[in-house]
N, C-alpha and C positions, 0 to 999 in steps of 0.2 A: 562584474557577473551576478547578475541574479539569481538567489538560487529559489528551488520552486519550494512552496510549503506545501506540509503532508495536506492531502484531502481531510474534510471532517468525519470521516468511516476509517480511518487509516486504520485502526486496530482490527476491527473488520476485515476490513481489505487484505492486511497480509495475512489472517487468519485462513482466509478463502484461499489464497495464494499457497499457501502453505499443504493445505489441503488437497490442491490438485496433483500435488508428487512429481511437479516436472521441474525445478528447481535444481540445478547440478546434473543434469541426465544427459545422456550422450544424444549428440546430433541424429535426427533421424527425418527419414526422406519424404514423409510427408508434409513436414515443414520446410524443408528444403527446396522441395519443389515450389512450395508459395513464394518463397524471398526469389527464386530464379525467375520464376514469371512477372514478379512485382517488377523485378529490375528491367526484365526486358520490357512490359508493357509501357514504362516511364520512362523507361532509356536513360536511367541510372548505374552509378557504377556499385552503388552499395544499398544493400535492402537488409532487413532486420525481423526478427522476431523479437522483441525486446521486451523483459517482466523485471517489474519495481519492486525492488526488495527493501527491508528496512534503509540498508545503508550503500546500496550499488544497484545496478542494472545488470541484469545476465541475460547473454543473449541466447536462446534457446537455437535461434538458424540464424547464419550469417552469412553474407555474400558481400564480397569486397573488403573485410576487416578481419585483421586477424587476432585482434582478442577478443577473450572471450566475455568480458564485463569492464566495467568503470565505474568508479565511486557515484554514487547518485546526485551530490550536488553537482555535477555537471551535464547530468544526464538532460537532453533536449526533450526525452519522454517523461521525464516528472514531470512538466510543466503541462505536456498532454493529457495528465490526469485529469485535470481539471476541465478540459472542454467536453463538449459536449458529442459532436460527431468527427472533428478534423481539426489539428493544428498544424498551419502552413507557412514556412519562415522563407522568403522569395529568396533574401540575404541576410543571412546571419552576420554581417560585417555593420549593418544599418540597424539591426534591433539592441535595442539597450540592457535589453535581458541576454543577450548572447555575444556580442559585440567582443568582450575580453574572455570569452568563454575557452577554456585550453584546448577543446577539440576544434575550436576556431582559428586561433595563432596558431598550433601547434599542429600535428601531424592527429586525425586524417584531414586536415583544414578543411571543415565541413562550410558548405555555403549556403545550398540549399537543404530544407527539411520539409518533409512532410510525413506526420503521423497519424492514423488512424487508432482511439483508441480500443483495449481489448474488453469490454466489458460484460458481466455476469452479473442476471437478478436486478439488471434495471439501474446499480448503482456502483458494483462490485468492480471498479475497474485496476486489473495487475499490470498493464503494461500496453504494448502499441503493436502494431507492423508500421513499421515504417522505413521510406527510401530518403537517401541522400547523394547529394551531389557535390563536388568541387566547386561548381561554378555558380553564380546567380542563376534564378531560371524561373518562367512562370511555367504554369500546367494548366491544362484544359480542363473545364468541369468533367468531361470524359474520362479524362484521367482520372482525377480523384473519386469519379464514380466505381473505376475499374478497382481502385486502392481499397475503396470500402465493401464492395463485394468480396475481394480477399480477407479483409478483416474478418470478415463474417466468416469464411471457410476455416479460421483459424481459432477463432473461438469452438467451432463445431468439433474441430480435432483435437482441443487441448479437453473439453467436454468428454467427448468420448474416449479419450485416452486415459481422463480420471476413472470413468466409469469401467474403461476393461481394467485397470489396475487393481479396483474393487473387486469385480467378478473375478480377475485371474489370480488374487489370494483365496479366495473362497477356494477355486479349482486346484491350486495348487495343496489347498491344505486338506481336500479331499483324497491328494493320490499320494501324499506322505507314508514314508514308511515306518515313522516314529511313534507314531501313534496309530491307533484305530482312525478311519475318514470321519466316523460323525464325531468323534472326540476333538481331531484336530479342526473340524469346520465350526464346531461350537464356539472354541477357543477364538478363532480369527473374528467370528461373526460377532460376538457377544464384548469382545473385548475392543471393537472397534470403536473409536472414539466419536462417530457419528451415528445418528439415529439411523437405524435401518431397519427395512422388515423383508420378507420374502412372501408374495402372494400367489395364488392362483391365478389363473386368467378372469376367472368370476370375482378378484380381488377378496376372495377369503385370506386372510393372513393366515400363514402356514407357520410362521416362523417372526419373531418380534427381540431383538437385540437388548439387552441392558439399557441402552442409553434412550431408545425408544419409550422404553417401559418407563423411565424417570421423567420425561419429558410429558408422558401423558399420566402419571401418577397411578398406573394401574400394573397389575400384577401379571407376568407372561401367560398365565393359564387362563386369565380372562379375556387376553386379547386377542389368543388365538381363536376363541368362540367367534370374534367378530368379521365383518366383512368390513375392506378399509374406510367405504362410504357410509358406515354406522360411525365413525370418529370424525367425519367430516359435516361442518354446517351446509344444511341444504341451500344457502344460498352459492354455496361453490360446488355443489355436485354436477350441475348441468354442464357445464363444462369441462370438468374433469372426465364426465362420462364420454364426451364428444373425442376427446384427444386419447383416453383409454381405448377407445375401438380403432383408432388412426394407429396406434401403437402396434398391436395385436397386428392388424392387416397389413404392417410394413409401410405404409404411409412416411411414417415419423421414425426414425434410430433413437430418437428421446425426446423429453418435454419437460420444462421446468415449468411451473403454476404456484402462486401464492394462495394457500387456503386457507379456511381456520379449522385447527381440531378444537374437539371438545374433552376436555379431561374430566376425570374423576370425579373432582368436586364440582364439575359443573361449572369451571371457567373455561374462558376463550384462548386458544393458544394459538397466534398466527406462526404458520411454519413456511417454510419454501421446499417443495417436492419435487425432488429428481427421479425419475421413470424413465426404465427401461425395459426391454424384451430380454430375457433369457432363451434363445433358442436351441433345439436341436441338432444333431449333425446333421441333417438334411434341412435346417434353415426354419422347422414347424416350432411356432410358438410354444412354451413350456410352462414358464413361470414367468412374474413380474418380479424386478428387483425396484425397491423405492427406498428413497433417503431422506430423509427430514432436518432441517437445521431450523431451530427457532428465532426467527426475526422478529420476537414481538418487542424487544426492547427497539429497535428501528421502525416498525409500525407506530409505537408509542411517540417517538421523536416525530414523526412525519404528521401525524394526526395533531401534535403540539404546534407544528410549524404552519400547518395548514387553518388551523385555530386561528392562529395569532394571524396569519395573512389574511383570511375572511375577514378579520376585525378589521386592520388596516383598507381593505378592498372596502368595504361596507364606510368606512371614514372618508377615504377618496371619493367614494360615490355619492356620498352624502354634501360632501364639501363641493363638488363638482355640480350636483344640483343646484347649491346656494351662489354658485359663479354665475348662473343666468339672471339671480335677482341680484346679487352683490360681489363683482368681482374684487372690491377692496375687503370686502369681510372674508373671502374666502382665501385671500394672501395672507391676511393676517394669521389666520387659522393654520394653513399649511405652513408659514413661516417658523411659527412656534412648536411644530412636529420636528424630534431630533428624526428625520429620516428625510432622503432625498427624494422630493416628489416632482415629477415632469411630466407633460402630456405632450405626446410628438404626433405629426399629422402622418399622411401615407407616403409623404413628401422628403420623411425623415428631416423637419422642423422641428425645433421648439416652438409649442403654443400656449406654456406654460411652466414655468419652476417657482419653487420655493427658494427662501434665501440660504438654505444651505448648499446651494449649489455656487453661491460667492464664497464660502469657507474654502469651496476645492479648487474651483475653476477661476476664482479671483473675478468674475462679472457676474453683476446686480441680474437678478430674475428680468428686468424692462431690457437691459442691453443683448438677452439672450434670444427674447422673443423674436422669431422669423427667422433665425441664424440655423445654416444646417448643422446637424448633431455631426457630421463629418468634419467641419470647420472648427469644432468646441472639443472633442475628444483627441488624444494622442491617437496617432494612425493606429499602431500596434493596437491599442484598447478598440479602437472603430471595428478593424478587421475582425477583431475577438468577440465582437458581439453583434457583427453583421447578423449572423444567422438567427439569433436571438431577434433581432429589427423583423426578417423577414416573417420568421413563425408567427411572429404576434401579430403581423401586418394580414398573416393570413386566417386569424381568429382562433391561433393557438397560445395557451397560457402558458410561457416559459420562465424558468428560473437558470440564473448562474451564478455560483460560489465563488467564494475564492477570489474576488474583483480587486484590482489595485487601478485606479483612476488614474495616477499620475505617479511616476518614477520617485519623486520628491515625496511624497503621501506614501506611510507605512499604514495606514488605516486598511483593515481588509473588509468586503462590503459582501453582501449577499442581495442578489438585485430580483426582482418580481418584473416580469412585464406581462400586462392585463390588457389585452384589445377590448378596445371602445366602438363597442358595437349598438349602432342606433338605426333602428327599422330596419334591422337585418343586413346592414350592411357595415365592415369595418371603415371606420374614419379617423383610425389612428391607434395608439394604443397610450397606457399609462405606465410609469417607471419609479416604482419603490424599491430605494435603495437601501437596506438596514448596516449599521456599522455592527458588524461583529468581530471586532478586533479581540476586546476581551474574550469572549467565549472562546474563539481559537488559541489565544493564551492558555486559557486556564486547561483546555482540554491537552495542549503541551506539557503545561507544567504537571500534569497528575499523569501523564507517559514518563517525564521524566523522573520523577519521585520515584517509580515504581520500578526504574531499570539504572538509575546513574547515582553515583554516592555524592552525596550533599556537598562532601568538603573538597574533593578533587574533581568532580565533574565526570571522573571515569566509570566506566561500568562497574555496579558494584555485583557481589558475590554470587546475586541471584541470575543477572545478566551473563555472568562468566559462566556458571553451571551450566545455561542453557548452550554456550558458546561449544563449550566444551563436550556436551552430551551430545551435540550433532556432530561434531570432526570426528569423534570416539567412534559412534555409530557407523558412520558412512565411512570409515576406515580411511581418514585422509591424511594424509604424514604431515607430522609437523613437530615441534618442537616447545616444549613448556618449560617456563624460566621462572620458579618459583624464588622471589627477592624477597630479602631481610636486610632491611637497611642496619649497617653494623655502626654502631653510637649514636642511634637516635633518642635511644633512651636518657644517656648523658645529657644532649642536648635539650631535651624535654624539662629533665629536673632542673638544670641550670639556669634555663633562660624562660621557662615558662610554657605554659599548652598554648598561648597564642603563637608564640616562634614556633614551637613542633608543629602547629597547624601550618604554617607558611611553609617549613619547612618540606612536610610531605607535599604540598600542592606545588612548589617548585620543582622536585622530585620527580611527582608527576607530569610537568610540562617537559624534562628534560627526556625523560623516556619518550614521548612521543613525538619529541624531535627528532628522536636517532632511529626511530621503527618505522616501517612501512604503512602504507596508507590501510592496506589489508591485514595486516596484523591487529591483534587485540592487545590493547594494556587496561588491567581490570585493577581495582584496589579489593585484598580478600578481606583487610581489618587492619586495624593498627596500622603498624610501620611494614604488614606486608603486602606486595604488589606480584601480579603474576601477568606473562608475558606468554600470547599464543602465537609463533611464526610458523604462517602456512603460505606457500609451501617453503620446503629447505632444501638445497640442491645436496649439500654434503655433510659431512662432519666437521672439514675445516670452517663452513660456513656459518654451523651453529655455534663452535669458539667462537668466532668472527664477531656474533652478535654480543656473546656473552663476556667479551672484551670490552667492547664498544659499552656495555650498560654499566660495568666494574668503573670505567675509566670515568664516564659522563656523572656519574653518581658520588665517585668521590672527589672530583674537581671541587671547591671552595665554592658554598652557597653565601651568597651578601642579603641578609634578611634585615629589612629596613636599616638597622644602626649595627647589626651583629654581622659577623662573618663568622660562619661555623663549618667543620670538614666531617663529613662524615663516609662510610666504605659500605660495599653491598655485599653479602651471603649469598650466591646463586647456585641452587639445586636444578639440575637439568633433567627432564624426561625427553626421550626423541621416539615417538611414535610411527614406526614404520607400517606401510598397508600391509606389507606379507606377514606381520607377526599376529598373534592369536591378541582378538581386543581385549583392553582392560576397560574399566569401568572410568567415568568422571573420577569418582571418590579413590579408585586406586592409584590414576594418573597423579593426582595432588600427594597423595601420600609419598609415593614413590620421589617426587620432586624435593618433598618436605625433608625427606631423611637426606636426600644428596647436600640439601643446603645446610644441613646439621654437619655431615661429614666437612663442607667448604670452610664450615668456623672453624670445628676441630684444626684445619689445614692453616688457618692463621688471619682467616677473615679477608674482607675484600677481594673475593676468589670464587671459582666457578670448583663445581664437580658433577659430572654427568652420570646419572646413575644407572648402574649396570643393566644389561637386557636378563 
């Protein structure tokens, strides 16, 4: 089974998904209606609105499937994050990515899959609208077009829902009896982690929250004297005025645009603006709500990539010119570039390849010339890239990221397809593929360093607090086990720190082995670990987990040439959904105290903190 790699913009994608406030929410008819329709239109037993979180895929809507989520490593939809329009798997048993996937060899025995990415702001893909069947099948272009149309409706519903939550929070704050409506509104509005403004229908800024002021480097009293258009670069104002008028007229419910803001320091700040109209009870427009997200870093990366691609395109154009004068000279130049370079004609046959192709496919450029691309690429790679080929032959410049050209080659490629247009006619297209494996690995390493313990590979203290804050704030029932290794100090003192480190790693592996996939096992520091089990069905189940942890950690450890024995003192805090919520720190303190009580009772045992 192949596990889908994380997208290049994984951190931004996850932040945007979190900002939608949709994960772990109850089922909603607006989404269920779409999955029912998708199942009926394509005549399949299963249809899902699947959202891909950091370590799981969660179903906002599901038809024909009982579970609410699965781990991300088995998710077909994690692979769909990397496609432009549609991922279709006619028979999962014949696809090397999925042939041994647990969802294929076991329940629900998936054979056919088709998923359309749910994408926002052009590049932030949060999940898919997908349909599945227990038998292999082919679907028509008309059916796939219907599925794409339904996916666009899902995106619209998600965006409307997110905007409604923000507006609803403001309206709820205005009606609160705890504080005055004005005070409550200002608290919600100003403390929002998203840059926001409320404007009049003429664009004059009525209120700007703290995040927007920080983004623009201006004080609130300065902003409220301006119109929104005063902040926007003149090059972007015309399109914004057009959509502004359509929003007020009711022709659009909302609109998202990328514009340049001018900061107080004279700098240009690229932002993504999301705009919607606040209407009165009679439906008349009253004010405009504007959300702003800083996309400057994304724009800088795009510009760097465009410059680099422009340089490559220029080099390829120059080399192609030389081809008319000296084919041998061009071949020598292209062969020495660390890039896959090819020229493909309108019949999808290779007309030119550099020597790098021989490293990947084992075929010399002379043997590739005249061969069909379909006969060279693996079938699943060809099907994945065929939409790119079609667009390039239509005169469109296309890019494909996270490409793997062979199941036996672990390298990751970023490919660009540039139309070869001569005298106004497309004669084929050029292919340039860059090996981006090192860059992808560096990005993954940076993410791991921020969230994982370097010794054990478990989530670190920071990641633990984030998970614990979430389950506490959402009142999710869970049991927290605060684990201290009895006798670890004696082993560390007797055999040295290297043996102590091996013992910590072995203890972490044992805990991971007995806990469930949805449970969290983290290292707090030193010889202290924390396990969050959710959900927990009963007191007996809670105590059974504690006994298993004690038993597995008290069994002897064979560490290189040394056998050592330790134990575990465990303090347990049980969080019931009906009780008044504690903070994450309070939960840890209660479990810590219970752990010390377990030590006083004789070690290698557990104690449950009193409610």
